[in-house]
Structure formats: C-alpha cells, structure tokens
Backbone bond lengths (Angstrom), bond angles and torsions (degrees), N, CA, C in turn:
res aa  C-N    CA-C-N  psi(-1)  N-CA   C-N-CA  omega(-1)  CA-C   N-CA-C  phi
1 M - - - 1.455 - - 1.531 109.91 -
2 Y 1.319 115.23 136.23 1.463 122.18 -175.04 1.530 110.17 -105.33
3 I 1.335 116.62 124.39 1.456 122.93 -177.47 1.526 109.28 -117.81
4 L 1.329 116.19 134.02 1.459 121.62 174.36 1.526 108.33 -111.38
5 V 1.346 115.78 126.35 1.466 122.51 179.81 1.520 108.43 -108.62
6 V 1.333 116.79 126.72 1.470 121.28 -178.24 1.520 109.20 -121.63
7 D 1.340 115.68 112.98 1.465 121.62 -179.01 1.522 107.25 -156.33
8 D 1.340 117.15 135.54 1.464 118.86 -179.72 1.528 112.43 -78.28
9 D 1.334 116.93 -2.07 1.462 122.81 175.54 1.531 108.65 -92.01
10 H 1.330 116.69 106.19 1.470 121.02 -175.75 1.530 111.45 -59.37
11 F 1.326 116.84 -40.99 1.467 119.86 -179.51 1.520 111.07 -63.37
12 A 1.334 116.46 -42.96 1.470 120.41 179.64 1.525 110.19 -62.25
13 N 1.328 117.12 -42.31 1.465 120.90 177.83 1.514 111.57 -59.01
14 T 1.341 115.22 -48.45 1.471 120.56 -177.65 1.521 110.91 -61.74
15 L 1.330 116.18 -40.94 1.462 120.40 -178.16 1.528 111.15 -66.19
16 V 1.332 117.20 -46.79 1.465 120.32 179.67 1.527 110.29 -63.45
17 Q 1.314 116.94 -41.11 1.465 120.65 178.40 1.523 110.60 -60.47
18 F 1.336 117.09 -42.49 1.465 121.45 -179.80 1.525 110.62 -64.48
19 V 1.334 116.39 -47.98 1.473 120.87 -176.64 1.527 111.61 -62.45
20 L 1.332 117.15 -46.00 1.463 120.13 -176.11 1.531 112.25 -77.24
21 S 1.321 117.05 -31.17 1.469 119.79 177.15 1.526 110.39 -63.72
22 K 1.334 116.29 -35.43 1.468 119.85 177.66 1.521 111.81 -63.22
23 E 1.336 116.44 -23.77 1.465 120.68 179.27 1.523 112.25 -88.86
24 G 1.327 116.70 3.71 1.462 120.33 175.16 1.515 114.91 96.71
25 Y 1.340 118.00 4.05 1.455 120.64 178.61 1.528 110.82 -84.16
26 E 1.318 115.89 148.66 1.461 121.32 171.04 1.518 106.66 -87.21
27 V 1.326 116.90 119.63 1.460 120.83 -172.12 1.528 110.10 -126.63
28 E 1.334 115.45 130.04 1.455 121.41 171.02 1.520 108.50 -123.75
29 T 1.339 116.79 159.20 1.452 120.68 -176.67 1.527 110.80 -128.79
30 A 1.329 114.61 156.37 1.456 122.31 172.81 1.527 106.98 -141.08
31 D 1.338 116.79 146.05 1.465 119.06 -176.86 1.524 113.28 -103.86
32 N 1.354 116.20 7.83 1.461 119.17 176.51 1.528 109.21 -158.78
33 P 1.333 117.54 152.92 1.463 120.93 -177.53 1.523 113.81 -61.63
34 R 1.325 117.89 -34.85 1.462 119.58 -179.45 1.528 110.74 -62.46
35 G 1.332 116.27 -46.65 1.461 119.65 177.26 1.516 111.46 -64.33
36 A 1.345 116.30 -37.45 1.463 120.26 178.92 1.521 110.91 -62.71
37 M 1.328 117.46 -41.29 1.463 120.74 179.95 1.523 111.03 -62.52
38 Q 1.316 117.10 -40.61 1.462 120.48 178.07 1.521 110.69 -62.53
39 M 1.331 117.04 -39.92 1.461 120.88 178.69 1.522 110.87 -67.62
40 I 1.331 116.95 -40.76 1.469 121.48 -179.34 1.522 110.78 -65.21
41 Q 1.335 116.79 -38.15 1.460 120.64 179.51 1.522 111.55 -65.03
42 K 1.329 116.48 -31.25 1.467 120.58 178.36 1.528 111.80 -80.96
43 R 1.332 115.16 -36.74 1.469 119.38 -178.73 1.521 108.92 -155.11
44 E 1.311 116.66 116.19 1.461 121.02 -177.65 1.524 110.25 -77.30
45 P 1.325 118.08 124.12 1.474 119.93 -179.43 1.523 112.08 -74.26
46 D 1.336 115.27 160.47 1.461 120.63 174.89 1.526 110.85 -78.26
47 L 1.346 115.72 -24.86 1.460 120.74 -179.98 1.520 108.71 -150.13
48 L 1.333 116.04 139.86 1.458 122.46 177.55 1.523 108.33 -115.92
49 I 1.341 116.65 124.75 1.457 122.24 173.68 1.521 106.54 -107.48
50 L 1.331 116.49 118.68 1.455 120.39 -165.50 1.524 111.97 -129.12
51 D 1.342 115.49 127.72 1.459 120.76 172.07 1.526 108.41 -73.40
52 V 1.325 116.98 157.37 1.465 120.16 -179.92 1.527 111.10 -95.22
53 T 1.325 117.20 -48.74 1.460 121.14 -175.21 1.524 110.43 -87.54
54 M 1.322 115.50 101.12 1.457 122.26 178.86 1.518 109.15 -138.87
55 P 1.337 117.51 157.04 1.475 119.73 -179.60 1.527 111.93 -70.58
56 Y 1.338 115.35 155.33 1.464 125.00 174.81 1.523 112.83 74.82
57 I 1.341 117.25 -53.50 1.467 120.51 178.14 1.528 108.31 -146.59
58 N 1.324 117.05 128.97 1.468 118.03 -177.38 1.522 110.90 -80.38
59 G 1.326 114.74 170.13 1.458 119.86 -174.87 1.511 113.71 -62.86
60 F 1.332 117.54 -35.03 1.459 120.51 178.51 1.530 110.53 -63.79
61 D 1.336 116.06 -46.98 1.469 120.05 -179.27 1.526 111.28 -67.12
62 F 1.327 116.10 -36.83 1.471 119.84 179.93 1.525 110.43 -65.82
63 S 1.330 117.73 -42.76 1.464 120.06 179.50 1.526 110.64 -66.31
64 A 1.341 116.99 -36.20 1.461 119.87 176.60 1.530 110.60 -65.10
65 K 1.319 116.41 -37.88 1.471 121.21 177.10 1.527 110.41 -63.11
66 L 1.328 116.85 -42.06 1.463 120.39 177.74 1.527 110.77 -61.13
67 R 1.329 116.70 -45.22 1.463 120.64 -179.97 1.529 110.12 -62.09
68 A 1.343 116.26 -41.28 1.464 120.32 -178.76 1.524 111.62 -64.11
69 E 1.329 117.15 -28.82 1.458 121.16 -179.95 1.525 112.22 -90.20
70 G 1.331 116.72 5.33 1.452 120.10 173.62 1.510 116.12 97.42
71 Y 1.332 117.98 1.27 1.459 120.24 179.36 1.527 109.88 -80.87
72 E 1.323 115.53 131.60 1.460 121.50 179.89 1.530 109.46 -118.39
73 I 1.327 116.31 47.83 1.469 121.39 -175.52 1.527 109.63 -76.23
74 P 1.326 119.16 129.17 1.460 120.65 173.35 1.528 109.70 -55.22
75 L 1.329 116.48 142.56 1.459 120.54 -166.49 1.526 112.10 -138.36
76 I 1.343 115.07 134.34 1.459 121.86 170.17 1.522 107.91 -121.50
77 F 1.337 116.70 123.28 1.464 119.64 171.15 1.524 108.27 -83.57
78 M 1.336 116.48 136.76 1.457 121.49 177.28 1.525 107.13 -132.61
79 T 1.322 116.73 107.79 1.459 119.89 -166.84 1.524 111.77 -154.11
80 A 1.329 115.39 161.15 1.463 121.28 175.27 1.520 111.90 -81.74
81 R 1.330 117.33 -8.29 1.466 120.72 179.70 1.526 108.86 -78.22
82 D 1.335 115.48 101.17 1.470 119.82 -171.81 1.523 113.50 -111.58
83 T 1.339 117.39 19.93 1.459 119.07 177.51 1.526 110.35 -76.41
84 I 1.309 115.14 156.54 1.465 119.90 178.00 1.520 110.64 -60.48
85 D 1.332 116.58 -41.18 1.464 119.99 -179.69 1.521 111.33 -60.45
86 A 1.332 116.90 -42.74 1.466 120.57 179.77 1.524 110.50 -64.81
87 K 1.320 116.71 -42.65 1.465 120.09 179.56 1.525 111.12 -63.78
88 L 1.331 115.95 -44.07 1.468 119.12 178.59 1.520 110.96 -62.76
89 Q 1.328 116.77 -39.84 1.465 119.71 178.07 1.523 110.77 -61.63
90 G 1.336 115.95 -42.41 1.461 119.88 179.13 1.515 112.57 -62.42
91 F 1.321 116.76 -45.83 1.462 119.78 -179.23 1.529 111.49 -70.36
92 N 1.330 117.16 -34.27 1.464 119.71 177.88 1.525 111.50 -66.22
93 I 1.321 116.81 -29.78 1.458 120.89 176.48 1.523 110.92 -69.41
94 G 1.330 115.76 -27.31 1.458 119.12 178.78 1.507 114.32 123.65
95 A 1.347 117.21 17.01 1.458 119.76 179.77 1.527 111.40 -64.77
96 D 1.321 115.42 144.52 1.468 121.03 175.90 1.519 111.00 -84.35
97 D 1.339 116.71 -22.62 1.454 121.24 177.45 1.527 108.81 -161.72
98 Y 1.319 115.95 165.61 1.464 121.82 -177.58 1.520 106.25 -142.06
99 I 1.326 117.47 113.32 1.463 122.83 -176.74 1.524 108.97 -111.72
100 C 1.316 116.05 128.79 1.459 120.67 -179.21 1.530 111.16 -94.94
101 K 1.329 115.04 138.17 1.470 120.92 174.53 1.532 108.87 -86.53
102 P 1.341 117.83 144.64 1.469 126.86 -4.73 1.528 110.57 -75.47
103 Y 1.315 116.61 152.87 1.457 121.46 -176.59 1.528 109.79 -128.09
104 N 1.301 115.07 158.54 1.456 121.47 175.01 1.525 108.73 -84.37
105 H 1.326 117.35 135.13 1.462 120.69 -176.17 1.525 112.29 -61.49
106 Q 1.330 116.51 -37.54 1.462 119.43 179.10 1.533 110.75 -66.34
107 E 1.324 115.67 -36.57 1.463 119.21 177.18 1.520 110.76 -65.99
108 L 1.332 116.76 -40.92 1.465 120.81 177.25 1.524 110.47 -57.43
109 V 1.330 116.44 -48.84 1.465 120.66 -179.48 1.529 110.24 -61.10
110 A 1.332 116.80 -44.01 1.462 120.60 -178.47 1.520 111.37 -63.15
111 R 1.324 117.43 -41.09 1.461 120.47 -179.69 1.533 111.32 -69.10
112 V 1.322 116.72 -39.96 1.465 120.00 176.83 1.528 110.05 -63.70
113 Q 1.316 117.12 -43.82 1.459 120.19 179.39 1.527 111.42 -62.22
114 A 1.321 116.82 -37.88 1.463 120.39 179.54 1.528 110.64 -64.45
115 V 1.340 117.07 -43.63 1.460 120.14 178.07 1.518 110.52 -65.20
116 M 1.318 117.03 -41.39 1.464 120.99 179.94 1.527 111.46 -63.08
117 R 1.328 117.02 -36.90 1.474 119.67 177.09 1.521 110.39 -63.14
118 R 1.328 116.41 -40.79 1.462 119.65 178.57 1.529 110.86 -65.28
119 I 1.334 116.00 -38.48 1.459 119.94 178.66 1.523 110.18 -61.12
120 K 1.328 116.45 -47.51 1.465 120.71 -179.54 1.520 110.79 -63.00
121 K 1.340 116.18 -41.38 1.463 120.07 -179.46 1.518 110.71 -63.98
122 N 1.331 116.58 -43.67 1.458 120.43 -178.56 1.520 112.31 -70.11
123 S 1.339 116.00 -27.78 1.467 119.23 -178.51 1.522 111.77 -78.32
124 K 1.332 116.76 -20.21 1.456 119.58 -177.74 1.524 110.09 -85.34
125 V 1.319 115.00 68.80 1.462 120.66 179.66 1.521 110.05 -83.85
126 G 1.273 115.87 15.51 1.455 123.43 -178.56 1.514 107.26 152.29
127 S 1.307 117.92 118.99 1.459 120.27 -173.71 1.525 112.99 -84.72
128 Q 1.321 118.25 -16.93 1.454 120.38 -178.26 1.522 110.80 -76.48
129 S 1.318 115.01 143.50 1.461 119.16 178.89 1.530 110.05 -72.50
130 I 1.321 115.69 155.87 1.462 122.48 179.50 1.522 107.40 -125.65
131 R 1.323 116.75 129.97 1.465 119.96 -178.69 1.522 110.59 -115.65
132 G 1.322 114.41 137.89 1.455 121.31 173.15 1.511 108.07 -138.49
133 G 1.333 117.38 99.49 1.456 120.59 -175.58 1.516 111.09 63.68
134 Q 1.326 116.86 -124.36 1.462 121.66 -179.29 1.527 113.00 -87.43
135 V 1.334 116.68 1.48 1.460 120.76 -177.32 1.528 109.52 -105.50
136 E 1.337 116.47 126.97 1.461 120.68 177.31 1.522 109.36 -127.48
137 L 1.320 115.67 123.94 1.455 122.72 -177.93 1.523 110.17 -99.18
138 F 1.328 115.89 132.76 1.467 122.76 176.14 1.530 107.70 -116.39
139 P 1.339 117.68 88.62 1.470 120.86 -173.16 1.520 114.12 -57.78
140 A 1.328 117.21 -43.78 1.461 119.84 -176.05 1.520 112.44 -67.31
141 E 1.338 116.65 -23.23 1.462 121.10 -178.16 1.523 112.61 -101.20
142 L 1.333 116.38 2.27 1.469 121.92 179.13 1.526 111.34 52.67
143 K 1.334 115.34 50.07 1.456 118.05 179.26 1.518 110.26 -151.67
144 V 1.328 114.85 160.64 1.449 121.80 173.94 1.527 107.17 -131.19
145 V 1.318 115.87 140.50 1.464 121.26 -179.88 1.523 108.05 -113.79
146 I 1.319 115.99 128.29 1.462 121.81 -176.75 1.525 109.52 -111.93
147 G 1.309 115.72 124.47 1.462 120.37 178.80 1.510 113.72 66.21
148 G 1.342 116.68 18.93 1.459 120.48 178.47 1.511 113.60 74.16
149 R 1.333 117.20 4.15 1.467 119.42 -175.17 1.525 112.78 -130.48
150 S 1.306 116.74 -55.11 1.462 120.95 -174.06 1.536 110.87 -79.13
151 T 1.334 116.51 119.23 1.462 121.88 -179.44 1.528 109.79 -103.95
152 V 1.323 115.43 129.94 1.461 121.21 -178.07 1.524 108.78 -122.61
153 A 1.344 116.75 128.29 1.466 121.48 177.73 1.523 110.04 -80.32
154 L 1.329 115.52 139.75 1.460 121.62 179.19 1.522 110.24 -123.37
155 T 1.319 116.12 156.17 1.458 120.40 171.89 1.534 108.39 -83.02
156 P 1.361 118.04 162.93 1.463 119.43 178.57 1.523 113.61 -54.96
157 T 1.336 117.31 -40.98 1.469 119.45 -179.82 1.521 111.16 -67.71
158 E 1.329 117.70 -40.11 1.463 120.88 177.44 1.518 110.44 -61.50
159 V 1.326 117.14 -40.36 1.466 121.44 177.27 1.527 109.97 -60.26
160 H 1.320 116.52 -44.81 1.462 120.56 -177.33 1.531 110.87 -63.15
161 V 1.342 116.28 -44.84 1.465 120.19 179.17 1.525 110.63 -61.47
162 L 1.335 115.93 -48.79 1.467 120.01 -177.75 1.521 111.23 -64.99
163 R 1.306 117.20 -35.62 1.470 120.36 179.41 1.522 111.27 -63.77
164 V 1.335 116.79 -43.16 1.469 120.08 178.01 1.527 109.92 -60.58
165 L 1.331 116.82 -43.58 1.465 120.93 -179.44 1.529 111.56 -65.63
166 M 1.335 116.63 -45.58 1.463 120.16 -176.04 1.526 112.18 -70.99
167 N 1.316 116.98 -29.51 1.473 119.33 176.88 1.521 111.98 -69.11
168 S 1.335 115.93 -15.78 1.466 121.04 175.62 1.523 109.43 -118.67
169 C 1.332 115.79 41.13 1.468 121.84 -176.02 1.537 110.69 -52.26
170 G 1.326 115.72 128.82 1.460 121.05 179.55 1.509 114.56 84.15
171 Q 1.337 117.10 -4.55 1.458 121.33 -179.62 1.524 109.97 -113.76
172 V 1.296 116.47 151.10 1.460 120.88 178.77 1.533 109.42 -76.51
173 V 1.322 115.24 129.04 1.467 121.19 174.89 1.528 107.48 -107.17
174 K 1.300 116.61 119.05 1.460 120.69 -177.48 1.525 110.68 -69.98
175 R 1.334 114.98 150.88 1.455 121.22 -179.82 1.535 110.90 -60.11
176 D 1.336 117.04 -40.05 1.461 118.47 -177.51 1.528 111.78 -68.15
177 R 1.341 116.45 -26.83 1.467 118.53 175.63 1.526 110.39 -69.20
178 L 1.336 116.84 -42.52 1.465 120.26 176.83 1.523 110.81 -61.56
179 L 1.323 116.84 -43.50 1.457 120.51 178.22 1.527 111.19 -58.63
180 A 1.312 116.09 -43.44 1.461 120.75 -176.94 1.522 111.93 -70.62
181 E 1.340 117.60 -44.53 1.457 120.70 -173.96 1.527 113.03 -78.27
182 V 1.325 117.10 -33.99 1.461 119.92 -175.43 1.519 111.88 -93.81
183 W 1.331 116.85 -41.96 1.470 120.05 -174.10 1.522 114.15 -114.44
184 N 1.331 117.29 -0.39 1.472 121.20 -178.21 1.526 111.19 55.90
185 E 1.326 115.89 38.15 1.461 121.64 179.03 1.524 109.02 -118.06
186 N 1.313 115.13 157.15 1.468 119.20 177.07 1.527 112.41 -130.33
187 E 1.344 115.86 10.08 1.465 120.07 178.29 1.522 108.80 -85.52
188 N 1.311 117.04 103.21 1.456 121.12 -173.72 1.525 113.01 -73.11
189 N 1.349 117.19 -3.79 1.459 118.85 177.88 1.528 112.28 -86.55
190 S 1.328 117.00 -1.01 1.460 120.81 177.88 1.522 109.59 -72.13
191 N 1.341 116.52 141.91 1.464 120.31 178.68 1.518 112.25 -99.22
192 I 1.343 116.55 10.04 1.459 119.25 -174.99 1.537 111.83 -64.32
193 V 1.332 117.52 -33.48 1.468 120.49 177.69 1.529 110.21 -61.50
194 D 1.313 115.87 -46.55 1.467 119.93 -178.69 1.527 111.45 -63.78
195 V 1.339 115.87 -36.05 1.465 120.01 178.35 1.528 110.28 -60.66
196 Y 1.331 116.90 -46.22 1.463 119.72 -176.99 1.526 112.31 -75.34
197 I 1.316 117.68 -31.42 1.457 119.68 174.56 1.531 109.34 -63.02
198 R 1.328 116.13 -42.38 1.464 120.20 178.79 1.528 111.26 -61.70
199 R 1.338 116.88 -41.84 1.469 119.89 179.44 1.523 111.20 -65.27
200 L 1.334 116.67 -42.59 1.461 119.59 179.35 1.521 110.90 -63.48
201 R 1.308 117.02 -40.29 1.470 119.55 177.99 1.524 111.22 -62.62
202 Q 1.315 116.74 -40.50 1.457 120.09 179.59 1.523 111.16 -63.13
203 K 1.324 116.52 -30.42 1.463 120.30 -178.87 1.527 113.05 -87.16
204 L 1.338 117.42 -33.29 1.463 120.56 -170.74 1.519 114.23 -101.80
205 E 1.309 117.01 -32.27 1.465 119.79 -171.06 1.531 111.85 -88.00
206 A 1.316 116.33 143.57 1.460 120.34 173.61 1.519 109.99 -64.74
207 N 1.333 116.72 -34.95 1.454 123.13 176.01 1.524 107.73 -135.86
208 A 1.340 115.80 104.62 1.463 119.98 -175.55 1.525 112.33 -63.34
209 Q 1.336 117.15 -22.37 1.460 120.71 179.63 1.528 112.06 -78.41
210 K 1.342 115.92 -20.38 1.463 121.29 178.45 1.531 108.50 -129.44
211 P 1.325 117.04 69.83 1.472 120.57 -173.73 1.519 113.19 -64.30
212 Q 1.312 114.71 140.66 1.463 121.94 178.02 1.528 111.90 -107.54
213 H 1.333 116.83 -25.44 1.465 120.56 -176.41 1.524 112.56 -99.21
214 I 1.330 117.50 -46.09 1.457 121.14 -179.29 1.526 107.78 -110.90
215 V 1.324 115.19 100.23 1.464 119.73 -174.00 1.526 110.40 -106.18
216 S 1.318 115.85 148.89 1.461 121.58 179.75 1.525 110.54 -86.72
217 V 1.311 115.26 142.19 1.450 121.81 171.24 1.519 105.17 -115.54
218 R 1.310 116.42 104.50 1.452 122.34 -168.28 1.537 113.16 -52.04
219 G 1.318 114.57 126.87 1.455 120.65 175.40 1.524 114.35 78.35
220 V 1.351 117.03 -0.71 1.468 119.36 -176.62 1.522 111.53 -122.15
221 G 1.335 115.61 -60.67 1.454 118.51 -176.49 1.519 111.54 173.10
222 Y 1.332 115.90 -136.54 1.462 121.03 -174.81 1.523 110.46 -136.82
223 K 1.309 114.62 159.01 1.462 120.92 -179.38 1.517 109.29 -137.58
224 F 1.336 116.29 132.86 1.465 120.00 174.11 1.536 108.52 -90.30
225 V 1.324 114.99 129.76 1.453 121.53 179.98 1.523 109.12 -114.59
226 G 1.313 116.97 117.42 1.460 121.19 179.42 1.523 110.20 -80.64
227 K 1.328 115.93 119.80 1.472 121.06 179.21 1.505 109.90 -131.38
C-alpha cells in the first residue's frame, strides 16, 4: 500500500515516513500541496495523510480541490487544530480519520491500519477474477493483467469502475448506472465518471486517444470490449 504524507514541517514528514515504513508501507512525502498534486497526478496513493495548516492553500481546501477534480483518495487529517469545529469540518469534507498533534506513534500506526483495512474491505467487491479478451481483472489484488504479461496497479475506485464495465462486457453501461453503483450518486451532471474513464484508458489502452477496450457510446455511456 502506497501512502503520501503532505506536511510543510520537514521533521514531521520524516518521522511519519520512518514510522509507517517500518510497518511495511511504501511512503512518500511532500512539503506543499502543489508538489503533492503533481505526485498524485503521476501516481494516485492508496492513502493521503494531510496537514491542515500549510501556506498558500490549507489542507481542507486542498482536499476539497482533490474531490472536485474527481479524486476519491482515502484521507487522514493530521494537525494541531484540535477544536471540535475543525474536526467536524474535516469529517464533513470526507476524512476517514482525524489525528491531532502531538500524537503517539503507536496510535498513528493503529489508525492507519484501521483505515487500510476498510480500504481493502471496500475494494473486495468480488474476489474472483474477471476476464475480457486479453484483459483480466483481479479485484482483491487491485490489479489488471493485460495479455497475460503486463500487470497494471489500480486504485479501489478504478477497480470498481472497471468491474462494472467488464461484468457487462459488450454492453453499453450508462453513466448514471456507474454513478449509482460506484459513487452512490444520481447527479448525472457530475464529471467524475469521465475522470475515471480517462484514467483507466491511460492505464489500459495502448493509445488512450484511440481506445480499443473502453469505448464511448455518444450521449449514453461506455462499453467494455474484450479483445
């Protein structure tokens, strides 16, 4: 599991990275939201640990920006802001947990492990692999294998989207169905479906501009084609 820690305190970043790396997690750090966004665009983490008080844009605003751009990364706020209002704001934004500084290292590990267990549980929407042509999805392992050789890591949400498409291989899946099954939403004006389709194409297609596996059906939705 890959964790990204964002805090403008270099010492705090180093300490969290050391503690969680000892537990077997892959941990990277960023000292500002702009750098964190660049890292997220290159590789979406399984968990984001985010400070609240940072220059230019605070952690609450940064997490809201991520949500607005379609990222559904599990999130833990870790901050010295320990008021009830701050905690409620964090949870209302969608945080999975809220840790106040100073914190006990064992408590940090326990809280991260608890969130990670929920992530794994939620990602296991079916443990059996699904095959469509040369593409085989392994939901429980958060990966897809193409042509029996190339292995691509997916996020839990990407797995869920691809699973819905592959379970209806050759059939059109409407956008509102994806919204309902993956995000429990019914607002068809959301662009979150298109965001995740684009990410899946970038990972699965030889040419994302000319997709062969996930094709668009104009005005309706998308169709997975097994080849």
